[in-house]
N, C-alpha and C positions, 0 to 999 in steps of 0.2 A: 504493500500500500504506500502510495506517495502522499506525504503530508506537505502542504504548502509552507514555505519558510515563514511567510507572514503570520500564519496561524501559530507556528512554534514560538515566534517572538512574542506574540500577543499573550499566549498562555504563560510563557515564562515571566512576563511582566507582572501578571496577577499573582502567580505563585511566589515570585520573589517578594512582592509587597506583603503577602500574607505571612511569610516567614519573618521578614524584617519587623512587621507589626507585632507579631507574637513576642519577638525578642525585646522590642521597645516596651511593650506592656509589662513584660516580666521585670525589666529594669525599673520601671516606675513602681511596681509592687514592692520591690526590694527597697527603693528609696523611701516609700511611705512607711515601711516598717522601721527603717533607720530614723526617720523623722519622729515617729511615735515614741521610739525608745529614748529620744532626746527631749521629750516633753511636748511635742507639737500636738495641738488639739486634733481629735478625730475629724476627718473630712478636710483637713488643710490641703490646699492645692500644692502639688510638689512638681518641681522642674529639676532636670539634671543638666548642669552646666555643660555645654558642648554637645548635648545629645538632643536631636530633633526627631519628631515622628517621620517615618519614611513618606516620600511623596506618593500620592495616590495615582495608580495607573489610569490611562485613558483607554476605554474599550469601545470599539465600533461594532454595532450590530445592524443588520439589515432589518428595518422595521417599516419598509415602504407600504406593505399591505396589512400591517398589524392593527389591532383595535386601538383606537386613540380616543381619549377623553380630553377635549380642549382644542384650541385653535391650531391649525397647521402652521401658522406663523408665530407661534408662541416663542418667546425669547429663551425659555428654559424647557427642556424636554426631559421628563423623568421616565426612563424606561425601567419598568418593574419586571425583572426576570424571576418567574415564580412557578411553583407547582400548585395548582388549584386544589390539591387534596392535602396540603400541608397546613396545619393550624397556625403556624407562625405567620403565614401569609395574611391572615385576617388582621393580626395586630399591626403589621406594617401597613396594611391598606388604610387603616384609620389614620395613621400618621401622614401618609402620602396625600390622602384626600384633604386632610386639614391644611396641609401646605398649599395644595393647589387652590383650595377655597380662599386662602388668605391672599394669594397673589393674582387671582382672577385669570384674565386672558393671557397673562405673561407666562403662565406655566401650563404645560399639558402633560397628561399621563399616557403612557404607551405600554401595552402588555406584550411580553415575550415569554414563550414556553421554555421551561427547563424541567425535565422529568427527574424526580428524586427517587432513586431505587428503594428508598425506605418507605415509600408510600404507594401501596399497591393500586390505589384508585387513581393515581396521577394521570395515566394515559387516558382512561375513560373520561375523566373530567376535562382534560385538555382537548380531546376530540369533541366533546359536547360543546365546549366553549367556542371552538372553531365553527361549529355548525350554528351556534347562536349568532356569531359574528356574520355569517353568511346571510342572516335575516336582519342584520342591523340591530340586534338586541344583546350584544355581548355583555355590556356592563350590567344590565338588569339581571342577566342569567348568572354572571359571575357573583353578583351580590347575594343571590339566593344560595349559590353553592357555598360561599364562605360562611353565610349565616347558619347553615345546617351542618357544619363540620363537627360540632360537638353533640349533635342530636343522637339520641340512643338508636332511633330508627329513622335515618334521613330519607326523604322522598327519593324515588328513583330519578335518574337523569331525565327520563321522558316526562315524568310528572313535574319536575322542576321546569322543564321547557314549557309545559302547558301553563303553569302558574306565571311564567315570565311572558306569556302572550305570544309564544312562537307557534308557527304552523306545524302541527304534529307530524304530518306525513312527510313534509320536506325535511324536518329534523331527523326523523328515523332513517330516511334514505341517506342522508348525509353521514350520520353516525355509522351506518353499515357499510359505507363506501371505504374500501381499503386505502384509497388515496388520501383520505383525511388523516388516518393514523400515520401514514408515511410522511405527510407534511409536518405533523407534530414531531415525529422522531428526527426529521431533518433539521427543524428549527432548534430542537434541544441539542443535537450534535453540533450545530453551528455555534451555540453559546458555549458549549464545553471546549470547542476548538479555540475559542477566544480566551480561555482561561477561567471561565466561570464554572466553579465546581460545587457551589453551595447555593441553596435558595433560602429565603428570597434575597435578591440583590437589587439595588437601585443604581442606575447610571444617570448621573446628573450632567447632561450635555456630555456624556461619555465618562465622567469621573466616577470611579468605582466606590460604592458604599455598601457594605454588607448589612443585612437586616438587623443583626445583633447589635451593631454599633449605631444604627440609624437614629434612634431617639436622641443621642447626644450630639451627633455631627451633621445630620441631614440639613437642618435649618441653616447653619453657617455655610455649608457647601452650596446650597441653593442661593443664599444671599450673595456669596462671592460671584456666582455665575450671573446673577441678575446685575450686580454692580459692573461686571465686565460688559454686559449688554448696554449699559448706560452710555458707553462711548461708541456704540454702533451707529455708523452714519445712516443706516436704514431707519433708525428710530426718529420720528419727526420731533422737531422742537416744540415745546409747549407754548401756547399763546397766553398762558396765565400771567397775571400782573405781579410777578415776584422777581426779585434779583437775588441770586445766590452769591453772597459776598465772601464766603470762605467754606472750605471743607477741611475738617481736622480728623486725622486718623492717629489714635493713641494706642500703643501696644496694650493688649488685654482688654480693650474697650470697643464697643460698637462705633463705627464711623458716625460723625455728626456733621451737620451742615448748618451754616448760618444763613437764614432766608429772611429777606426784608420785603414785606408787602409794600408796593409802590404808593399806596394810599395811607400808610401808617408810619409812625415814627419808631415804633419798637420792633426790634428784630426778633426772629423766632429761631430757636435751636431745635432741630428735628433729627430723628433717627428713623430707620426703616420701620414701617408699621404705623407711623404717625400720619395724621390727616391734616392737610393744609386748609385754610379757609377757602370755602368753595367746593370742598368735597374730594379733592384729589388725594389719593393715598400714596405715600412714599414707599415704593417697593424696595428700593436699594439705593445706596450712595456709593458712587464710584469715585475715582480720583479727580475727575473734573466735571461730573454731572450727577444729577439725581434722576432716577428712573421712577416715573409716576404712572399710576393707573387712574384714568378718569373716563367715566361713562363707557366702561368696557374696552377702552383703547389704551395703548401704552404710549407715553410721551417722555421726552427728555427735557429737563430743566438744567441748562448748562451753567457752569460757573461763569459769572458775569465777566464779559471782556472789558467792561469799563474799569473795574478795580485793578485787574491784572495788566491790561495793555495800555492804560492811560499813561501819558508822559509823566516823568517824575514831577512831583509837586515841590516847589522850592520851600525850604524851611525858612521862616521869617524870624525876626528878632524877638517879637513879643509872644508870650505864651498863648494868648487868646487866638492870634492869627495862626500860629502853628497848630493849635488844636483844631481849628476850623478846617484848614487845608488837609490835614490828615484824615479827618472824618469824611471828607469828600471822597477819599480813596477807599475807605473800608465800609461805608454804609453807616446808618445810624445805630447807635447803641444807647439804650435808655439811660437817663441820668442816674437812676438808682444803681446802675452797674458801672459807674465811673468813680474812680478814686483819685483824689488830688493829694499829692504828697509834697510837702515843702522840703526842699533840699538845701540845707545851710552849707556854709563854707567848710566847716569841720567834717560834715558827712561826705561832702563832695571830695574833699582831700583823701578821706579814707577809701572811697570808691576808686579813685584814680590810683592810689598806692597799691591796692589789691586787685587791680583790674584783671590781670591774667588768672589769678586764683578764682575770682568770681566767674569768669568765662568758663572755667573748667567744671563748674557746678551744673552746667547745662549739657545734657546728652541728647543725641539724635532720637527722634521718634521714627516710626515707619514713614515711608514717603507721603508727603502731603499733597495738596491740591495740584501742584504742577509736577509731581513725580519725584520731588526732592524732599529729604527729611526736614522737619521742623525741629525746634529745640525745646526740651522740657527740663524744668528745674528738678533735679533728682539728687544733687550732692548735699552733704550735711555740713560742709565747712562754711564758715562765715554766715551761719543761719540767721544770727541776730541782725547782721548788717543787711542781708537781703530782705528780712522782714521789715526793717526800717524803710525800705524802698517800696513796700506794699506787695512784695512777692511772697508766695507760699510754695512749699514743696508740692509738686504735681502740676504747677502752672505750665501751660504750653504757650510759648511766645510766638505769635503769628506775624506781628508787624512792629517795626520801630520807626516812628515818624513816617517817611515816605518810602520805605523799603520793606520787602518781605524778608523775614528772618529765616535763614536756612543753615543747616549744618555745613561747616566748611567756610562760611562767610564771616563777616564781622560779628563781634560779640553782641548779644541783645542789648547790652548797656553801652555800646560804642558811642551813641549819640550823647548820652548823659556825660560820659567821660570827656568827650570833645567839646560839647556846647554848654554843659552845665544844666541841661534840661532835655527832656524827651517825652514822647507819648508812646506807650506800649499797648498794643492790642494783644490780650491774652485770652486763653480759654481756661476757665477754672470750674471744675465739677460740671462740665458740659455747658457752661454759660459764658458767652463772650463778654469780656470786661475791658475797660480802658483804664490804664493807670497813667495819670499825668504827673510827671516828675519835673518840678520847676524850682527856681530860686525862691528862698523864703522871703515873703513880703515884709516890708518894713512897717 
């Protein structure tokens, strides 16, 4: 028998991932035991320095004629590889349907057969499912099959067909046709050749997620797939009256976007799942755009070109004028979220003397709105001095006067050191804030 090399490579990718994942999970279990022995509370998140989870493989399956629930143009396709006689399929089905319901037309569910040798009724259920699909009633029939998995005396496949509204004669002829069973076996063999050896499995735009791990990881994987779709040129721009003035991505936290309604003075901080005024739901936040769902359609709200692409705004001598010009570039921030800090000569001298040490207290975040890392205050040295400037651990500095702050660039406090005053746009606990640093008034 000749096996295509592409199938060998695909199978090896999944098998390698499963092995590496098992080793990674084992290492985490050991680390948790070590942490517990040193007094860490039960349930504490544990990470191992230098060790990251293995990357998930991408698996391609032919689903051109497969049962689909959702739009053909959906941005994210969830291919559920399943055995309809396996009880675990029902638990995963509830999760997948909940995800699809949350994201509406942006997500579609697609079925693919994989026979599990441990379930004797798998072939019969898969054949019946194909025959239901031939009459356009696959999902209704599948729901009935899954609901009766735990029944002491489940209805026969023909009876399930009748209750699902299928034409009995057509259904029986289809089930008895040997070609139907051959098609199921061919589809199952295709999935196994691509490396899928367990059921159920979900492929999120091809990204491999096993059913056992799905409750913890499916939503983040779908969210990242949707965020990637936010930059797709095929997604139409939204006509909604909002400006996106910033997108912040902080390690360990959900991405956030600063959205300013054009008819209001107060900005909004939104995450995936939030609803904007007017009813549009934020599906995902990418590096330079939000993906929205509105009236059943998917739209993109891009990071505003005005704040990013406007020519530099000249910093002026007076604090009031500098404050006004900087806010032209970043959008409005409510007065309650603005802090004015008087910087006297002694404090300014100390900042200038320790400038390099202060700069070292800021570490890069994950890439921000334009693909470059921002800077977050994480260091513990000179904590009192930084606090006297209105900064707290965890603050992410987005802008200093008329420039965006990025890792590898000037210190977030460079303007203060040079000019004796500065305006900082920061994100603290998910809220955009402005810190005005200026000379002490007489």
